[in-house]
C-alpha positions in Angstrom: 34.8 81.0 -97.5 36.3 78.2 -95.5 39.9 78.8 -94.7 41.3 75.8 -96.5 45.0 75.2 -97.0 44.7 75.9 -100.7 42.8 79.2 -100.1 45.4 80.4 -97.7 48.3 79.5 -100.1 46.6 81.3 -103.0 45.9 84.3 -100.8 49.5 84.6 -99.7 50.9 84.0 -103.1 48.8 86.9 -104.4 49.7 89.1 -101.5 53.5 89.5 -102.1 53.4 90.8 -105.6 50.4 93.0 -104.8 52.4 94.6 -101.9 55.5 95.0 -104.0 53.7 96.5 -107.0 50.8 98.4 -105.5 51.0 98.7 -101.8 53.6 101.5 -101.7 51.9 103.8 -104.2 49.2 106.2 -102.9 47.1 105.8 -106.1 47.0 102.0 -105.9 47.4 101.3 -102.2 43.7 100.7 -101.5 44.1 97.4 -103.4 45.7 96.2 -100.3 42.4 96.4 -98.4 41.8 92.9 -99.9 44.6 91.6 -97.7 44.7 93.6 -94.5 42.2 93.7 -91.7 41.3 97.3 -90.6 42.8 96.6 -87.2 46.1 94.9 -88.4 48.9 95.0 -85.9 52.7 94.5 -86.1 54.9 93.1 -83.5 56.6 96.4 -83.0 53.5 97.8 -81.3 53.7 101.0 -83.3 51.4 100.0 -86.2 47.9 99.2 -84.9 45.7 99.9 -87.9 45.7 99.5 -91.7 45.7 103.3 -92.1 48.9 103.6 -90.0 50.5 100.8 -92.1 49.5 102.6 -95.3 51.2 105.8 -94.1 54.3 103.9 -93.2 54.4 102.3 -96.6 54.4 105.8 -98.2 57.0 107.2 -95.9 60.0 106.2 -98.1 59.0 107.5 -101.5 62.5 107.1 -103.0 62.6 103.4 -102.1 60.4 100.6 -103.2 60.3 97.3 -101.4 60.2 94.2 -103.5 59.3 91.1 -101.6 59.9 87.7 -103.2 58.4 84.6 -101.6 61.0 81.8 -101.2 59.1 79.4 -99.0 55.6 79.4 -97.5 54.2 77.2 -94.7 50.6 77.2 -93.6 48.9 76.2 -90.4 45.3 75.9 -91.4 44.1 75.1 -87.9 45.7 78.1 -86.3 45.0 80.3 -89.3 48.7 81.3 -89.7 51.1 81.5 -92.6 54.8 81.8 -92.3 57.1 82.9 -95.1 60.7 83.1 -95.8 61.1 86.1 -98.1 63.8 88.0 -99.9 63.3 91.7 -99.5 65.0 94.2 -101.8 65.0 97.9 -101.2 65.1 99.4 -104.7 65.9 103.0 -105.5 62.9 104.1 -107.6 64.8 106.5 -109.9 67.6 104.2 -110.9 66.2 100.7 -110.2 69.4 100.0 -108.2 69.1 97.5 -105.4 70.2 99.3 -102.3 69.8 96.4 -99.9 68.8 92.8 -100.0 67.8 91.0 -96.8 66.1 87.8 -95.8 63.2 87.8 -93.4 61.0 85.2 -91.8 57.5 86.6 -91.4 54.6 85.1 -89.4 51.1 86.2 -90.6 48.0 85.6 -88.4 44.9 85.4 -90.4 41.2 85.6 -89.9 38.0 85.1 -91.9 36.1 88.4 -92.0 32.3 88.9 -92.1 32.4 88.6 -95.9 34.1 85.2 -95.5 37.4 86.6 -97.0 40.8 85.9 -95.6 42.5 88.9 -94.0 45.9 89.5 -92.3 45.4 90.6 -88.7 48.9 90.4 -87.4 52.4 90.5 -88.7 55.6 89.4 -86.9 58.9 90.1 -88.7 62.1 88.3 -88.0 65.1 89.9 -89.8 68.2 88.2 -91.0 70.7 88.3 -88.2 73.5 90.2 -90.0 74.5 93.4 -88.1 75.8 95.1 -91.3 72.6 94.5 -93.1 70.5 95.6 -90.1 72.5 98.9 -90.0 72.1 99.4 -93.7 68.3 98.8 -93.4 68.0 101.4 -90.7 70.0 103.9 -92.8 68.1 103.1 -96.0 64.7 103.8 -94.4 65.8 106.6 -92.0 65.0 104.6 -88.9 66.5 104.9 -85.5 67.3 102.2 -83.0 
């Protein structure tokens, strides 16, 4: 598959609901193999493989992330996609939204040996609201 603009747009538009609905549940998580390269990395330097990412996605079982795409831009030549997204941390038991935050995310893409698009790198830029950043850390049990 050639990485045309339309192919990348379709891939990314399919990615966000797949992650939100299936990527954080052990029984359905492997669906995400369609999107992630085995050696995916994140800008934090902690996640350096798809399996590490899958474990991280399962590390907050009481909270489900829902990512809603608000704006997408694609650089076909550099094989990158950028997205402005709204991310909601939702308490699974009650359905209550614990936190809503905006993020800009840069996805580096590649065409694999099967000619499929895969995400190889993710860089996340959080909304610059200190209260929301603190709430994010608290919600996911993270430390600064």
